[in-house]
N, C-alpha and C positions, 0 to 999 in steps of 0.2 A: 481450466478446461481440456487436459492431456489425459486426466481422470474420468473426467466425464466422458469420454470417446470409449476411450479402456473399457468405463464400467457400460457402455451405453452395446458395444459389441459382447459383451460377456451376456446380460441380461437376454440378448435378441439372440444370441447363438445359445442358452441353455433356452430359453424359452418355446421355441422352434423347435426343439429336440424333446422337450420335454410334451408339447403338445399332438407330435407326430408317433411319438410312440404309443402314448397314452392312445390316438385316435385306431392306431394297431392290436390293441383289445376291443378298444369298443366300437368299431364296422362288424367283425364277423361275430362278436356277440349278438347285436344288434338284424344281422343276418341266420342267425341260429334263434331269434325271436327270444335272446335272454336280457334279461330285464336290468338296467342299466341305471343305479337309484343316481348317482353322482359323478362327474368328470370335471376336475378342478386343476388348474395351472397351480404349482404350488401349495404347500399344504396348509388346511383351516382347521389348527391346532384350536380352538374353543373358540374361533369366530373367520371371517371371511370380509378380505377388502371391498369383494364383488360378488354378487350369485344373482342365478337368473333360474327360475325353474321353466324349464320349456319340455312338456308332455309328462309323461313318467318319471326325466332326468333335470337334475339341479346343475350346473352350468356355473363354472366361479375362481376368484382367482383367490387364493389363501395369501396369509404374509409371511408364512416362513420357503422361504427358496431355497429347500432340497431338495426337489425333484415335485413331480404330481403324481395326480393313480385316477383311476378309477373303480369308482366301487361296484361292484355287480350281485345282483342277490344271489343268497344261496352259494357264496362262497367263501371259503375261511383265508380271508387271506392279515392286513395289516390293522384293518378295524376291529377285527377280534371278536365281532358281531354274534355275542353267545347265545342270543337272547331268540333272533333270528333262526340261526341253525337248530335251536332246538322243537323249534317249530314243527308240524307234518313239511315235507319237501314240494314244494308248487311246482307247473308243469313250465313257469315262464324260467326258475332258478336255474343258474350254474350247475347246479348237484345234479338235477332231474334230466339233464343232454347226454346224451352217451356221449362216451371218455373223447373217441373220435375230435367232436364236433368241441370240446374242452380245450385236448390238445391242441387243435388251431384257432382260438382265441389267446390261449398263454403263446402261442409262440407270433401272435400277431405283431407286438409288440418291437424285439429283436429284429420281426422280418422288414420291418420300416423303417428300423436305422439301415440296416444293411442295404437296401434297393438306397436311401435316402442316400445312403455313401459314395454311390456307385453313379449314382444318378447326377452327383456334384462334382464328382471328375470328369464325366461325361462331359458335363457343363463348361467346365472350365478348358478341358482339351480343345473344346467347341472353341471356345471365346478367348482362351489366350493364347494356347499353342504351348510349345516348349521352347523356351528359351534355354541356351547350356554351354557350353567349351568343352570342344570335343576331348576325351582324352586323350587324343592323338598331337593334341596341337599344344600340349606341353612340355614342348620340347626341353626343357630348361627344369622339369618336376615341380612340385609342390613344397607348400611356405610349412617350417612346422614351428610353432612357438612353444603349445601347450608342454611344461614338465613332464606330465604322466606319458603323452603321447613320447616325448623325448624317452623316456626312462623304460616306456617298451620297446624301446629300438627303431622308429620312425628317423630319419633328418631330414630336413632341408633338401631338395633337389634330388629326393626320392620321386621314381614313376613308378604308380599304381599300374599294375597288371592284373591282380585279382583280389575277390574276395570273397574269401571260402566258395574258392572255386571254380565262382562267375568272374568272366571278366569284364572289369573295367572299362565301359566305352566313350561315357558322359561325365563329367565334372559338372555336379547339378546339387540341388538343394538337399538330398536322402545322401549322398555322402558320406555325413558325420553320421551319420543314425545307423548308416550298416557298418559303419568300421565298429560303433558301438556292440551290437549286436554280434558280433563276426568272431570265431576263433582263430583265423588263420588269412594273413593279411601276403601276398606277393606280391613284391616291389623290383625294380630295377635300378641299381647301383651304382653309377661308375661303371657301366657294360655287363656289369654279373647281376645273377637275379637272386632275393635276399629274402625268407621268409620270415617275418613275424606275429610269431604266436600273442595275441592276446589274451594277457590272466583275468584267471576269475571275478577277482576284486577289480575289475576296472573302474568300473561305475564308481565303486566307492572311494576308488582315490578320484575318480575327475571330482569327485563332488568335496574334496576337501579344497578345491584350485580358486580361483577363479573361473565363472563362466567365459566361453567365447567358445570360438571354432577350435574343432580338433586340427583339422588341417586345411590349408585354404589354399588361392593361388596367390602367387609371387609377385608384387607387386614396384611400381618403380619408385625413388625417395623422391618423393612430391613435397616441398613446401606449404604446411598446409596456414599456419600463424605465425611472425615472426614475434620472440614474445618480448615485454619492454625491457627487462633487463638484458637481453639476448646480443654479446657484443659482433655479432652477426647482420649488423643494420641494411649493408650492401643485397642480402639475399630478400626477394619479394615473396608473397604470396605467388602461389600457383608457379611456382620455378620447379623445374626438375633438375637434378642432379646429375649430370652426365660420368662427371669424373671428380676425383679428389688424391691430390699431391697424385699427380699423373699415372692415374689406376684408372681404370673404365669403371664406372659404375651403372649395373642395367635393373638391378633390384636391391631396393633394403636392405635384404636382408644381406647383401655382399657390399654395402655402404657403412653397416655396424663394422662390418671386422675390420675395415680401414680406417677409420676413426676409430677403434678402440688400440688399432697400432700404431696412432698418431696423436696419442691423451699430447694434452699441454702444449702442443704445434700450429704457428700459421702458416698454412698450407693454400697453395693456388688450386681452385677447381674451375669447374665450365658448367655452366647452368643451361638449359632450353627458356628462354622468357619469347612470349609471343613469336615461336617458332624461329629462334634465331640463337646460337651457342653463343654465349655471352661469357667470359671471363670471368670471374671474383677470386676474391682470397679471405679464405673460411679461419676463422679462429675456434679452435674444438680446446673445450674443454679438459680439467683434468681428471674428468672423470668422462671421457670420450663423446661429449655435446657439442653441441651447436646453439640451443638455446632456441628451439623453434618445435612447431609443433608441426608431426608429421599428416600431411595431406591424403585426403584419398581421391582416385580420379573415376568417373563411372567407367561404367563397360565398355560406353559408347568410344569413349576419348582413349581406352587405351589400343581399341580398336584400330583409330586413326592415327594411332603412335606405333603400331605395327608390332605390338605386344602376343593381342590375341585376336584370333579368328570364333567373332558370338555368332552361332548362329541360332536358328530362327523358323522351326519348324509350324506349320499351321495344318489344322487339319478339316475338310470336310467336317457336316456332321458326321455324314456315316462311319467316317475314317474315326471319328470322336470316340463311337462306340467300342470298340474294340481296347483303344487305346483308354478309355476312363477305367473298363473295366481291371487291365491289367493292372494299371493306379489303384485302382481297391482293394485286387486280390494280395497287390505286392503290401502294401499298407495294411489290412488282415491278420496277414503270415507273419510282419513285419513287430505288429503288435501284439501276438501269439507267441513269439520268443523274448519279446517284455515279463509277460506275466511268468514264461520261464523261468527268468532269470532271478524275476521279484519271490519265487515259492523257492528258490535256490539257495538255502545257508550262505552256499560259498561265494557266494556270487555282494552278498552283502547288500544288493539290489533296492532289500526291504527299504534300508533307511530314506531311499530318494523318493519312498511311496508320494503322492499329494495329496490336499483335498482341494478345498473349494479356492484358495487363494494360488494353487499352484495354477490350478485351472486359468484363474482372473490375473494371472501374470504371463500368460502366455500370447495373450492378445497387445497389438499393439499402440502405443499413444496418439496412433493416427490414422487414421481411419482409409482402408484398404480393400476393395471387395474382393478381391481376389485372395490375399491373408485371411479375410474370416470366411470363405468357404471353405480355404484350406484347412482350417482348422477345425470348423463345423464339421467338414468330413469326418474328419478323423477321429474328434470326439465322439460320432455319431457312430462310429466303427467299437468306438470302448464303453460306448457306453452299451450296445449290442452285446458283445464279448462275455462284458460283468454282467449283464442278466443273466446270461446265460450257464454262470456258473451256480452247478447242483449244490446252489445252499436255499433253503427253508427260509421266504419270506421272499426270494426272490423268483423270476418267471424261472429260471431253469429248477430250480426245488420243484415247483409245480409240475412243470415238464418230466422231472425223475418220477414222481408219485405216479403219475400219469402213464405215462411208460410203462412201470411197475404193475399199473390195474390192466393194461392192453394185452401185456405179455403175459401175466397169469391169471388173469381176467379176476380178481377179486381187490375187492377195493379197499384198501385201506380207512381206516374206522377215524370220525370226526374226531373222538379224543386227542388219538394218533395224529392227525391231522396238526390240529390245536395245537401241543403239544410241540410239534417238530416246528411249527410259524414260531412259536416264541423261542426259541432255542437258534430259529434264523435270526429273528430281527436283535437276538443280544448279540450273536456274530456280529450283524451288522452294525449294529451299535460300536461295539467294539472297533471293527477295523473304521468305521468312520472316525470314531476319538483319535485311533493312533495316526489317522490320515492327514487330519488335520493339526493336531499335536506335532509333528513333524513339521508342519508347515510355522507351527509357533517358533517349533527349536529353533530352525534356521533362518527366522526371522531376527530373532532372541541374539542368536551367535554370527548372524550376517550370512550364512552359507547356507 
């Protein structure tokens, strides 16, 4: 059932993005009286799953879910219809239209992608608001367990001040990505300011370790499950450990240090059980364990226990507009930084480029409209940016040649455009194989 939910979200998001992107080309083409021969969701190599001709356009669904397309008459595209191009230009063809109209048609797809992302972020701000912990409320700093973060110079208890000069106001879901993209992080440690430089190959280092959060909120030591072979049957699920061997315990990371120092001993402890402090004796194994699974408390419970104050900010419709626009702009700038890292060999970030499996895996196994729309908005930005790359066969390649034509007043020959299209197509296939090859490699080696 989990795989069905995951696949459903993946296909729904992909279909929505493809259809709207192609509509971005289709609508201005029709407005400029340019004939659109086909409008397809997915590719119809050899045959279609479904098709119907309405007017001059054939609408359909292909069987190969690698994208979609609109076939515009008189345009050199992936169809490579040389027979049509060999005939005299017709008034309804793309090549017969003024350069500015052709430019609008080609920019239509990415324009829709960016508009869609901003609309989603505005809608999410209005529907869900913002839930966060104010950075100032993290009195005891953050939790760091990732070995790459520790190696870079971060420590549990550090208080974040700024990332690349930008003050950290809130602890939210975007914090991990901001650190990955950062060059310098300013911290407060034991009352002193400490600057941490993020190494160039940070992304590559992270890829070699188990995935997980880079930086987290310090959590209390709650019992999740008592193992069958545990020597501590006195403990119960949902117990909150308050002290071990006379030493107060506020956070799980503090308990780990105390347990390590008392390996192989039986010591007194105090737990919070049903809101009452209860004394127990705990047997600590030779490797510093209690034979329990660590439990997690919801943010609501943490707030009731006085650990953190959870802030929720709701927005009116008009307030949601600037909030959503800012969120969209931040995601767009962030993705631009990611691309810059990928094309910089020093970062080795190109090793983490993923294909369809990577996109599939970012969707959760449970249905959440909030997560679905958040992922879809990000994918829409990614699709828009990638299509703007000046590679022949992509929208950006067509735009590049059209801008050349508008500036120089000279139109590239059909032969040149055909050859450029072939080069771009080969390059795209190479990138596709590389990205999906990375997915296969990671699946085999387990990273």
